[in-house]
C-alpha positions in Angstrom: 37.5 176.5 38.2 35.9 173.3 36.8 34.2 170.7 39.0 37.0 168.2 38.2 39.7 170.6 39.4 37.5 171.4 42.5 37.1 167.7 43.3 40.9 167.1 43.1 41.4 170.1 45.5 38.8 169.0 48.0 39.5 165.2 48.1 39.5 165.6 51.9 36.6 167.9 52.0 33.0 166.9 52.1 31.9 163.5 50.8 28.5 162.3 50.9 28.3 158.7 52.2 25.1 156.6 51.5 24.2 154.4 54.3 21.4 152.4 56.0 22.3 152.1 59.5 21.0 152.8 63.1 22.9 156.0 63.3 20.8 159.2 63.8 19.1 160.5 60.8 20.0 157.6 58.4 16.5 156.3 58.3 15.4 159.0 56.0 17.2 157.5 53.0 15.7 154.1 53.2 16.7 153.0 49.6 20.3 153.8 50.0 22.3 150.4 49.8 25.4 151.7 51.6 25.9 151.2 55.4 28.3 152.1 58.1 28.9 151.4 61.6 31.8 153.9 62.5 33.5 156.9 61.3 36.5 154.7 59.9 34.0 152.4 58.2 32.5 155.4 56.4 35.6 157.0 55.4 37.0 153.7 54.0 33.7 153.1 51.9 33.8 156.8 50.7 37.5 156.5 49.5 36.7 153.3 47.7 33.8 154.7 45.8 35.5 158.1 45.1 38.6 156.2 43.6 36.2 154.4 41.2 34.3 157.4 40.3 37.5 159.5 39.8 39.1 156.8 37.6 36.0 156.7 35.2 36.1 159.0 32.1 33.9 162.1 32.2 30.3 161.5 30.6 29.9 163.5 27.3 26.4 165.0 26.7 25.8 162.8 23.9 26.2 159.7 26.3 23.7 161.0 28.9 20.2 159.9 28.7 17.7 162.3 26.9 14.8 161.3 28.9 13.8 159.4 32.2 15.3 159.8 35.7 18.0 158.1 37.5 18.7 157.7 41.3 22.2 157.8 42.6 23.2 156.7 46.1 26.5 157.3 47.9 28.4 159.1 50.7 29.1 162.8 51.7 31.9 164.3 53.5 32.2 167.8 55.2 35.5 169.4 56.5 35.7 172.7 58.4 38.3 175.1 59.2 40.0 173.3 62.1 41.8 176.3 63.4 38.6 177.8 64.1 36.0 175.3 65.3 37.5 171.9 65.8 37.7 170.4 69.3 39.1 167.1 70.6 35.6 165.5 71.1 33.9 167.0 68.0 36.2 167.4 65.1 34.7 169.1 62.2 35.0 166.1 59.7 31.8 164.5 59.1 30.6 161.7 57.0 27.0 161.2 55.9 24.6 159.6 53.4 23.7 160.9 50.1 20.9 160.4 47.6 20.8 162.3 44.2 18.0 162.2 41.5 18.9 163.2 38.1 15.9 164.1 35.6 17.3 164.0 32.1 14.2 165.2 30.2 14.4 168.6 28.7 17.1 170.8 30.1 17.3 168.4 33.2 17.5 168.9 36.9 19.5 167.4 39.6 18.1 167.3 43.2 19.9 165.6 46.1 19.9 165.2 50.0 22.8 164.4 52.5 22.0 163.3 56.1 22.8 160.7 58.8 26.1 162.4 59.4 28.6 161.2 62.1 31.6 162.9 63.6 35.1 161.8 64.1 34.0 160.0 67.3 31.2 158.2 65.4 28.6 160.2 67.1 25.5 161.2 65.1 25.2 164.8 64.0 21.6 166.1 63.6 20.2 167.9 60.4 20.5 167.4 56.7 21.4 169.2 53.6 19.5 169.4 50.3 20.6 170.9 46.9 18.8 171.6 43.8 19.8 172.6 40.3 17.9 174.3 37.5 19.5 172.5 34.6 22.0 169.9 33.3 24.8 171.1 31.3 25.5 168.8 28.4 29.2 168.7 26.8 32.4 167.2 27.0 32.2 167.5 30.8 28.6 167.1 31.6 27.4 168.3 35.0 25.3 170.9 37.0 25.4 173.7 39.5 23.2 173.7 42.6 22.6 175.6 45.7 22.6 174.0 49.2 20.0 174.6 51.9 20.0 173.3 55.3 21.8 173.0 58.7 23.6 170.5 60.7 24.5 170.4 64.5 26.9 168.1 66.3 26.2 167.0 69.9 26.9 169.7 72.2 28.2 171.9 69.2 27.1 175.0 67.3 24.6 175.0 64.6 26.2 175.1 61.1 24.3 176.9 58.3 25.0 175.8 54.7 22.2 177.8 53.2 23.4 179.4 49.9 26.5 177.3 49.4 27.1 176.6 45.7 28.3 173.2 44.6 29.4 172.1 41.1 28.9 168.6 40.0 29.8 166.2 37.1 28.9 162.8 35.6 31.5 160.2 34.9 31.4 156.6 33.5 29.2 155.1 30.7 25.8 156.8 30.5 26.6 158.8 33.6 26.9 156.0 35.9 28.6 158.2 38.8 27.6 161.6 40.0 29.9 163.7 42.2 29.9 167.3 43.3 31.9 169.7 45.6 31.7 173.2 47.0 34.0 175.4 49.1 32.4 178.4 50.9 32.3 180.5 54.1 29.5 179.4 56.2 28.0 180.8 59.6 28.4 178.8 62.8 26.9 180.0 65.8 25.3 179.1 69.2 22.4 181.5 69.1 24.4 184.3 70.8 27.7 184.6 68.9 28.3 183.7 65.3 31.6 183.0 63.4 32.3 182.7 59.6 34.0 179.4 58.8 35.5 178.0 55.7 34.0 174.7 54.9 34.3 172.1 52.1 31.4 169.9 51.0 31.6 166.9 48.6 29.6 164.0 47.6 30.2 160.9 45.4 27.4 158.6 44.4 26.6 155.8 41.8 23.4 154.4 40.2 
């Protein structure tokens, strides 16, 4: 399944939301121009950015830079299997910040971070996720495949381990102005004593 198919299927999945705010963890991404004060604020900003990114045409390999680097800022979203581990106080829908660097020299690389997550009650979620690719694929649909590393943990909630999740991303717009990605996988959620396997989506959308 291509990234663009995956993105449509997980539009309500994980989306990285760039922000500079007083919420927990946000200070790590000091260059991110996005900010949000609540879950609803983050959700609204993500949807607006995702709509623009989705409407843009896929970037062909010929239109991507052949050298230099570009930094993308935006938003991220995580959605878990509600039947397994959603509660009234800490629903498993999180928004966070995202910062991604694309190095277009040679075969290219894409490296990103998502943090500053908040839950449905606008409470901070600890932890961060990072991801890295070994190359940028140039073609009619230029993009990358990357592996996620990291954990997050909501207040009074179980640790959620995203290590090993695969995400697929793509460039859209003139010269790759937008960069988005998505992944769906089973992760381990546990309290240190017992663990469960949970189906989770992770998506981000960013712009230069």
